[in-house]
C-alpha positions as CSV (number, residue, x, y, z in Angstrom):
1,X,62.0,204.6,69.8
2,X,58.7,202.8,69.8
3,X,58.6,203.3,65.9
4,X,62.5,202.0,65.5
5,X,61.5,199.0,67.8
6,X,58.5,198.1,65.8
7,X,60.4,198.5,62.3
8,X,63.2,195.8,64.0
9,X,60.3,193.5,65.1
10,X,58.7,193.8,61.7
11,X,62.1,193.0,60.1
12,X,62.8,190.1,62.5
13,X,59.2,188.6,61.7
14,X,59.8,189.0,57.9
15,X,63.2,187.3,58.3
16,X,61.6,184.6,60.2
17,X,58.6,183.9,57.4
18,X,61.0,184.2,55.0
19,X,63.4,181.3,56.6
20,X,60.1,179.1,57.2
21,X,59.1,179.8,53.4
22,X,62.8,178.6,52.3
23,X,62.4,175.5,54.8
24,X,58.7,174.7,53.2
25,X,60.0,175.0,49.5
26,X,63.2,172.7,50.6
27,X,60.8,170.0,52.3
28,X,58.5,170.0,49.3
29,X,61.3,169.6,47.1
30,X,62.8,166.6,49.3
31,X,59.3,165.0,49.4
32,X,59.0,164.8,45.9
33,X,62.1,162.5,45.4
34,X,60.9,160.1,48.2
35,X,61.8,156.3,47.4
36,X,58.2,155.7,46.2
37,X,58.9,158.5,43.2
38,X,61.7,156.9,41.8
39,X,64.2,159.4,40.3
40,X,64.7,159.5,36.4
41,X,67.3,156.6,36.3
42,X,65.3,154.6,38.3
43,X,67.9,154.1,40.9
44,X,67.0,154.7,44.6
45,X,67.4,157.9,46.2
46,X,70.5,157.9,48.6
47,X,68.4,158.6,51.8
48,X,70.6,155.9,53.8
49,X,71.3,156.5,57.8
50,X,74.5,158.7,58.4
51,X,75.7,155.1,59.7
52,X,78.5,153.6,57.6
53,X,77.0,150.3,56.2
54,X,79.1,147.3,56.8
55,X,79.2,144.6,54.2
56,X,79.7,141.9,56.7
57,X,76.9,142.9,59.0
58,X,73.0,142.6,58.1
59,X,71.6,146.0,57.7
60,X,68.2,145.3,59.5
61,X,70.1,145.7,62.9
62,X,70.7,149.4,61.9
63,X,67.1,150.0,62.5
64,X,64.3,148.1,64.5
65,X,61.8,150.8,65.0
66,X,58.1,149.9,63.9
67,X,57.3,149.6,60.1
68,X,54.4,148.0,58.1
69,X,55.1,146.3,54.8
70,X,52.1,145.0,52.5
71,X,53.2,141.6,51.1
72,X,51.2,140.3,48.0
73,X,51.7,136.3,48.0
74,X,50.3,135.3,44.4
75,X,48.6,132.1,45.8
76,X,45.0,132.4,45.8
77,X,45.1,129.1,48.4
78,X,47.4,130.6,50.7
79,X,45.6,131.1,54.1
80,X,48.1,132.4,56.4
81,X,48.2,135.7,58.1
82,X,50.8,137.7,59.9
83,X,50.7,138.8,63.6
84,X,48.5,136.2,64.9
85,X,50.9,133.5,64.9
86,X,53.6,133.0,67.7
87,X,56.4,133.0,65.4
88,X,55.4,136.2,63.3
89,X,54.7,137.9,66.5
90,X,58.5,137.0,67.6
91,X,59.8,138.3,64.0
92,X,58.2,141.6,64.0
93,X,59.3,142.0,67.7
94,X,62.7,141.4,66.7
95,X,62.9,143.3,63.3
96,X,60.3,145.9,63.7
97,X,58.6,144.8,60.8
98,X,55.1,144.1,60.7
99,X,53.7,142.4,57.6
100,X,50.2,142.6,55.9
101,X,50.0,139.4,54.0
102,X,47.6,140.1,50.7
103,X,46.3,137.2,48.3
104,X,44.4,137.4,45.1
105,X,40.6,136.2,45.2
106,X,41.2,134.8,42.1
107,X,44.0,134.5,39.4
108,X,47.0,136.0,40.5
109,X,48.1,137.4,36.8
110,X,44.9,139.2,36.6
111,X,44.7,140.6,40.2
112,X,48.7,142.0,39.9
113,X,48.0,143.4,36.4
114,X,45.3,145.4,37.8
115,X,47.6,146.9,40.5
116,X,50.3,147.6,37.7
117,X,47.6,149.5,35.9
118,X,46.5,151.5,38.8
119,X,50.2,152.6,39.7
120,X,49.7,151.1,43.3
121,X,51.3,148.2,44.3
122,X,52.2,146.3,47.5
123,X,55.6,146.6,49.0
124,X,56.7,143.1,48.6
125,X,55.5,140.8,45.5
126,X,55.9,137.0,45.7
127,X,54.7,135.5,42.2
128,X,55.2,132.2,40.5
129,X,58.6,132.2,38.6
130,X,56.5,131.2,35.5
131,X,53.9,133.8,35.7
132,X,53.6,136.1,32.8
133,X,53.2,139.3,35.3
134,X,56.7,138.5,36.5
135,X,58.1,139.8,33.4
136,X,55.9,142.4,33.3
137,X,56.8,143.8,36.7
138,X,60.3,143.7,35.4
139,X,60.1,145.2,32.1
140,X,57.5,148.1,32.9
141,X,59.7,149.4,35.7
142,X,57.3,148.9,38.4
143,X,60.1,146.9,40.6
144,X,63.5,148.0,42.2
145,X,66.6,146.2,41.2
146,X,67.7,144.3,44.1
147,X,71.2,144.8,43.5
148,X,70.9,148.5,43.4
149,X,68.7,148.5,46.6
150,X,71.6,146.4,48.4
151,X,74.3,148.6,47.2
152,X,72.6,151.6,48.5
153,X,71.2,150.3,51.8
154,X,72.3,146.7,52.8
155,X,75.6,145.2,51.1
156,X,75.2,142.2,53.3
157,X,72.3,141.0,50.9
158,X,75.1,139.8,48.3
159,X,76.3,137.6,51.0
160,X,72.9,135.8,51.7
161,X,71.4,135.9,48.4
162,X,74.0,133.6,46.6
163,X,75.8,134.5,43.4
164,X,74.3,131.8,41.8
165,X,70.7,133.1,42.3
166,X,71.7,136.7,41.2
167,X,73.2,135.5,38.2
168,X,70.8,133.2,37.1
169,X,68.1,136.3,37.5
170,X,70.2,138.8,35.9
171,X,68.6,140.6,33.1
172,X,70.2,142.2,30.1
173,X,70.6,145.3,31.7
174,X,72.8,143.7,34.5
175,X,70.2,143.9,37.1
176,X,68.2,141.7,39.3
177,X,64.7,142.0,40.1
178,X,63.7,139.1,42.3
179,X,65.1,136.5,44.5
180,X,63.4,133.1,44.3
181,X,62.5,130.4,46.9
182,X,63.4,126.8,46.7
183,X,66.1,127.4,44.2
184,X,68.4,124.4,43.2
185,X,71.3,124.2,41.2
186,X,72.0,120.6,39.6
187,X,75.6,120.7,41.1
188,X,74.1,120.9,44.5
189,X,71.4,118.3,43.9
190,X,74.2,116.1,42.7
191,X,76.5,116.8,46.0
192,X,73.6,116.5,48.3
193,X,71.3,114.0,46.7
194,X,68.3,116.4,47.6
195,X,66.5,117.0,44.2
196,X,63.4,118.7,45.3
197,X,61.3,116.2,43.2
198,X,57.9,116.5,44.2
199,X,56.1,114.9,40.6
200,X,54.3,111.7,42.0
201,X,51.7,109.4,40.5
202,X,49.4,108.5,43.7
203,X,46.9,105.7,44.5
204,X,45.0,105.0,47.7
205,X,46.9,102.3,49.2
206,X,44.1,100.2,50.5
207,X,42.1,100.1,47.2
208,X,45.2,99.4,45.2
209,X,46.6,96.9,47.3
210,X,42.9,95.2,47.6
211,X,42.9,95.0,43.8
212,X,46.3,93.2,43.9
213,X,48.5,96.2,43.2
214,X,47.8,96.1,39.4
215,X,50.3,97.2,36.7
216,X,49.1,100.9,35.8
217,X,52.2,101.5,33.6
218,X,50.3,100.5,30.3
219,X,47.3,101.6,28.7
220,X,46.1,98.1,29.3
221,X,46.8,97.9,32.7
222,X,45.5,101.2,33.4
223,X,42.1,100.6,31.5
224,X,41.8,97.3,33.7
225,X,42.4,98.9,36.9
226,X,39.8,101.4,36.2
227,X,37.3,98.9,35.0
228,X,37.8,96.8,38.4
229,X,37.2,100.1,40.2
230,X,34.1,100.6,38.7
231,X,32.8,97.2,39.2
232,X,33.7,96.4,42.7
233,X,34.9,99.9,44.5
234,X,32.7,102.5,42.9
235,X,31.6,104.0,46.5
236,X,33.5,104.8,49.8
237,X,31.3,105.6,52.8
238,X,28.1,106.0,50.5
239,X,30.0,108.6,48.3
240,X,31.0,108.1,44.7
241,X,34.7,107.4,44.2
242,X,36.6,109.8,41.6
243,X,38.6,107.3,39.6
244,X,41.3,110.0,38.6
245,X,42.7,113.5,39.2
246,X,45.1,115.6,37.5
247,X,46.8,118.5,39.3
248,X,46.4,121.8,37.4
249,X,44.2,120.1,34.9
250,X,45.2,120.7,31.4
251,X,47.9,123.0,31.4
252,X,50.1,121.1,34.0
253,X,48.9,117.7,35.2
254,X,47.7,116.6,31.7
255,X,50.5,118.0,29.9
256,X,53.7,118.7,31.2
257,X,53.4,116.5,34.4
258,X,51.9,113.5,32.2
259,X,54.8,114.2,29.9
260,X,57.3,113.9,32.6
261,X,55.8,110.4,33.9
262,X,56.4,109.2,30.1
263,X,59.9,110.4,30.2
264,X,59.1,112.6,26.8
265,X,62.2,114.2,26.0
266,X,62.6,118.1,26.0
267,X,65.3,118.0,23.1
268,X,66.4,115.9,20.7
269,X,70.1,116.7,18.8
270,X,70.3,119.8,20.8
271,X,66.9,121.3,19.5
272,X,63.8,121.8,21.5
273,X,61.6,119.0,21.1
274,X,57.6,119.3,20.5
275,X,56.7,117.4,23.7
276,X,52.9,117.8,22.5
277,X,53.0,115.6,19.3
278,X,55.2,112.6,21.0
279,X,53.6,109.3,19.8
280,X,53.6,107.9,23.3
281,X,52.0,111.0,25.0
282,X,49.1,110.7,22.2
283,X,48.7,107.1,23.1
284,X,48.2,108.0,26.7
285,X,45.7,111.0,25.7
286,X,43.8,108.2,23.5
287,X,43.9,106.0,26.5
288,X,42.0,108.6,28.5
289,X,39.7,109.0,25.6
290,X,38.9,105.1,25.8
291,X,38.4,105.5,29.6
292,X,35.8,108.1,29.0
293,X,34.0,106.3,26.3
294,X,33.5,103.2,28.8
295,X,32.3,105.1,31.4
296,X,35.4,104.6,33.6
297,X,36.5,108.1,34.0
298,X,34.3,111.5,33.9
299,X,35.6,115.1,33.2
300,X,35.2,116.0,36.9
301,X,39.4,116.0,37.0
302,X,39.1,118.7,34.4
303,X,36.3,121.1,35.9
304,X,36.5,120.5,39.8
305,X,37.3,123.4,41.9
306,X,39.9,123.6,44.3
307,X,37.5,123.4,47.1
308,X,36.0,120.2,45.3
309,X,39.3,118.7,45.0
310,X,40.1,119.4,48.8
311,X,36.9,117.9,49.8
312,X,37.2,114.7,48.0
313,X,41.3,114.4,48.8
314,X,40.6,114.7,52.4
315,X,37.8,112.1,52.5
316,X,39.9,109.7,50.5
317,X,37.4,109.8,47.5
318,X,40.0,109.8,44.7
319,X,41.9,106.4,43.4
320,X,44.7,107.6,41.2
321,X,46.2,110.8,41.2
322,X,48.9,112.8,39.2
323,X,49.8,115.2,42.0
324,X,52.7,116.4,43.8
325,X,53.6,114.7,47.1
326,X,54.0,118.2,48.8
327,X,50.2,118.7,48.4
328,X,49.3,115.6,50.5
329,X,51.7,116.3,53.8
330,X,48.7,117.4,55.8
331,X,46.2,115.0,54.3
332,X,48.2,111.4,54.7
333,X,48.7,111.7,58.3
334,X,45.2,112.7,58.9
335,X,43.7,109.8,56.8
336,X,46.3,107.4,58.4
337,X,44.9,108.4,61.6
338,X,41.4,107.9,60.7
339,X,39.1,105.0,61.3
340,X,40.4,103.6,57.9
341,X,44.4,103.7,58.4
342,X,44.9,102.2,55.3
343,X,43.0,104.8,53.1
344,X,46.1,107.1,52.8
345,X,48.0,107.6,49.3
346,X,51.0,105.9,48.1
347,X,53.2,106.6,45.4
348,X,53.6,103.7,42.7
349,X,54.4,103.7,39.1
350,X,52.1,105.5,36.5
351,X,51.8,105.7,32.9
352,X,55.2,104.8,31.2
353,X,56.1,105.1,27.6
354,X,56.2,102.3,25.3
355,X,59.8,101.4,26.2
356,X,58.7,101.1,29.6
357,X,61.2,103.9,30.7
358,X,61.2,105.3,34.3
359,X,59.7,108.4,34.6
360,X,62.0,111.8,34.3
361,X,60.4,114.0,36.8
362,X,61.3,117.6,37.2
363,X,63.7,118.2,40.0
364,X,64.4,121.5,41.7
365,X,66.1,124.4,39.3
366,X,67.8,127.6,39.7
367,X,64.4,129.3,38.8
368,X,63.1,128.1,42.1
369,X,59.4,128.1,42.7
370,X,58.5,131.7,43.4
371,X,60.3,134.9,43.1
372,X,59.8,138.2,45.6
373,X,60.3,141.8,44.5
374,X,60.3,145.0,46.2
375,X,57.8,147.6,44.3
376,X,58.4,150.9,43.3
377,X,55.3,152.0,45.4
378,X,57.4,151.0,48.5
379,X,57.6,153.7,50.8
380,X,60.5,152.3,52.7
381,X,62.5,150.3,50.1
382,X,65.4,150.5,52.8
383,X,63.4,148.4,55.4
384,X,62.0,146.2,52.6
385,X,65.7,145.1,51.1
386,X,67.0,144.9,54.9
387,X,64.0,142.5,55.7
388,X,64.3,140.6,52.9
389,X,68.3,140.3,53.4
390,X,67.5,139.0,57.0
391,X,64.9,136.5,55.8
392,X,67.7,135.1,53.3
393,X,70.1,134.9,55.9
394,X,70.9,131.6,57.9
395,X,69.6,133.5,61.1
396,X,66.5,134.8,59.4
397,X,66.1,131.2,57.9
398,X,66.2,129.7,61.4
399,X,63.8,132.2,62.8
400,X,61.3,131.7,60.0
401,X,61.7,128.0,60.0
402,X,62.0,126.9,63.8
403,X,60.6,130.1,65.6
404,X,62.1,131.2,69.1
405,X,64.6,129.1,70.8
406,X,63.0,127.9,73.9
407,X,59.5,128.3,72.4
408,X,59.4,126.0,69.6
409,X,62.7,124.3,69.5
410,X,65.6,123.7,71.3
411,X,69.5,122.5,71.1
412,X,69.9,119.0,71.2
413,X,73.4,117.4,70.9
414,X,74.5,120.5,69.5
415,X,71.7,120.6,66.9
416,X,68.3,122.8,66.8
417,X,65.5,120.2,67.1
418,X,61.7,120.9,67.3
419,X,60.3,120.4,71.0
420,X,58.5,117.5,71.2
421,X,55.0,119.2,71.2
422,X,56.1,120.9,67.9
423,X,57.0,117.5,66.5
424,X,53.7,115.9,67.4
425,X,51.8,118.7,65.5
426,X,54.0,118.4,62.7
427,X,53.0,114.8,62.3
428,X,49.3,115.1,63.3
429,X,47.9,118.7,63.0
430,X,50.0,120.9,60.8
431,X,47.1,123.0,60.3
432,X,47.2,123.9,64.3
433,X,51.1,124.2,63.7
434,X,51.1,126.7,61.2
435,X,48.1,128.9,62.1
436,X,49.0,128.9,65.9
437,X,52.8,128.6,65.7
438,X,53.5,129.8,62.3
439,X,56.9,127.6,62.0
440,X,58.2,125.0,59.5
441,X,56.8,125.7,55.9
442,X,54.3,128.5,57.2
443,X,56.0,131.3,55.5
444,X,57.6,129.7,52.7
445,X,58.1,133.1,50.4
446,X,61.8,133.4,51.1
447,X,62.6,129.6,52.0
448,X,66.1,128.1,51.1
449,X,65.8,124.4,51.3
450,X,69.6,124.1,51.2
451,X,69.5,125.8,54.6
452,X,66.3,124.7,56.4
453,X,66.3,121.1,55.2
454,X,69.0,120.4,57.7
455,X,66.5,121.1,60.2
456,X,63.6,119.2,59.3
457,X,62.7,116.1,61.3
458,X,62.5,112.7,59.8
459,X,59.4,112.7,57.6
460,X,56.7,110.6,59.1
461,X,56.6,107.0,56.8
462,X,53.1,108.1,55.1
463,X,54.9,111.0,53.6
464,X,58.6,109.8,53.4
465,X,57.4,106.8,50.7
466,X,56.2,109.6,48.2
467,X,59.2,111.7,48.9
468,X,61.6,108.8,48.3
469,X,59.7,107.6,45.2
470,X,60.0,111.2,43.5
471,X,63.6,111.7,44.7
472,X,64.3,108.3,43.0
473,X,63.0,109.3,39.6
474,X,64.1,112.8,39.4
475,X,66.1,114.1,36.2
476,X,68.5,116.1,38.1
477,X,69.8,117.7,34.9
478,X,66.3,118.1,34.0
479,X,65.4,121.7,35.7
480,X,66.9,123.6,32.8
481,X,64.1,122.8,30.7
482,X,61.4,124.5,32.9
483,X,59.9,127.5,32.2
484,X,61.4,128.0,28.7
485,X,57.8,129.4,27.6
486,X,57.7,133.2,26.6
487,X,56.3,135.4,29.3
488,X,55.1,138.9,29.2
489,X,53.4,141.4,26.9
490,X,56.1,140.5,23.9
491,X,54.6,139.1,20.6
492,X,55.9,135.9,21.1
493,X,54.5,135.7,24.6
494,X,51.0,137.0,23.3
495,X,51.4,134.1,20.7
496,X,52.2,131.7,23.4
497,X,49.2,132.6,25.6
498,X,46.9,132.2,22.7
499,X,48.1,128.6,21.9
500,X,48.0,127.9,25.6
501,X,44.6,128.9,26.2
502,X,43.2,127.0,23.0
503,X,44.9,123.8,24.3
504,X,43.2,124.2,27.6
505,X,40.1,124.2,25.3
506,X,40.9,121.4,23.0
507,X,42.1,118.7,25.7
508,X,38.3,118.4,27.0
509,X,37.3,117.9,23.2
510,X,39.8,115.3,23.0
511,X,39.1,113.4,26.2
512,X,35.3,113.3,25.0
513,X,35.6,112.6,21.4
514,X,33.3,109.9,20.2
515,X,36.2,107.9,18.7
516,X,39.8,107.9,17.7
517,X,39.1,109.2,14.1
518,X,37.3,112.2,15.7
519,X,40.3,112.6,18.4
520,X,42.6,112.8,15.2
521,X,40.8,115.2,13.4
522,X,40.3,117.7,16.5
523,X,44.1,117.3,17.1
524,X,45.2,118.1,13.4
525,X,42.7,121.4,13.7
526,X,44.6,122.1,16.9
527,X,47.7,121.8,14.9
528,X,46.9,123.9,12.2
529,X,45.5,126.6,14.5
530,X,48.7,126.4,16.6
531,X,50.9,127.2,13.6
532,X,48.7,130.1,12.6
533,X,48.9,131.7,15.9
534,X,52.8,131.8,15.7
535,X,54.1,128.4,17.2
536,X,57.2,128.7,14.9
537,X,58.3,131.8,16.8
538,X,57.4,130.3,19.9
539,X,59.7,127.2,19.4
540,X,62.5,129.9,18.3
541,X,61.9,131.6,21.2
542,X,62.5,128.5,23.4
543,X,65.6,127.4,21.5
544,X,67.1,130.8,22.2
545,X,66.4,130.5,26.0
546,X,67.5,126.8,26.4
547,X,70.9,128.0,24.6
548,X,71.2,131.2,27.0
549,X,70.6,129.1,30.0
550,X,73.3,126.1,28.9
551,X,75.7,129.1,28.6
552,X,74.9,130.2,32.0
553,X,75.2,127.0,33.6
554,X,78.5,126.5,31.8
555,X,79.9,129.8,33.2
């Protein structure tokens, strides 16, 4: 009896062991197919909850359990964190999503490229729409197709992302890998009058007016004003005044930004125009060379670090600036509240072409500013897509922008309005507003201006003047030309990167050339190198891209 009982016991034990072994094998198989190890067809595995998804209801409400998502923001200057501000705590409590923000210590492209090589990327990635790393992420299969994740986990995404955005960023394979912030269509800008133009030519108000508001639109007037500055206003509070600043140095401020001020065309007779050889543009580059020769400017505007630029701006030590007004929203109110209340900056007409045409400034465009993606390293892609859907929705935009009702905003005459103390901070101390409360433009990575601008308070006069000036000179239909250059690892993209880098090296040589003949020689040598680097292929790419964009806009 005992022997038979032992036999039955052994048989039972063996059966249990076998069942556990099978379960372990099954678990091992399932774990190898987790979303962070995408299947061969690169589509997310169907691991959604047993709940039936409703395309008319946001998916984030299905699961608000705690989860952490890392979020790479490709801007070294971005200094905000998540979890300390009142608003970020509120959103985490509401959705269950805790965000760990990461920023590069240096160049965002290099940083994310190294991450791609390692095979380990942050869960969410926000990069400038113009960055070469964006194409690399898409073409290298490092990020999920948002439309596939939405199909799988949150079809409500299609209601809030917008057909226009999804169509604009759709790739040849039919997938969309990124969702932009600050995206505008020409039709929307014509309808609403909101252009999102932020390029301006700024001067320090007190100095400019004390000089008699000189004409800065011609080379002669520009040089005369610089001479007057040198002779009579060379110092401020014991520190030397920097005559000129160009945002983004060579590749931006002194190239496409200056060309926009000069209304240099992007195309002629349907063909992409070589803006860098435009006669008016070259005339103004030679004007800067003359200014340098006369000791009216130095090369600090080409070499100053971000820290130096911030220090000079905060202390009103620039006279003229080719600079986006949005970068002055914190500085101008501070300067206006200082012991010298007229030391803030105003927008005026800067360099113009030989015909005296008004500037044609870049408006908003369908590309937007930055694009946000979900990497295939993400262990919770279902929570990631639902979080992006929430942030893109009107509810999420209101939470992100205004915060929690009763804490930072209240209903006034049926409309959301910042509470008085928040509005005061917005005008006087944006740093505190963003750091402690985390509202307004603190977390701009998914900002949709069409939604949030309805809740913006009236701009302070020292900001409104700059905004209105830029808006009046916006080339509403010109957004289609922004970002025509090839990106990624293709041969033509490598060619363009080589040309661009050489231009950055050549510009200081042009500005510091000993005379005009030397300038011409340096420039002609650059053009010859540019051709040898494959510029004709770059122009072909731009033309193809422009034609494709026109076709998309016509759909």
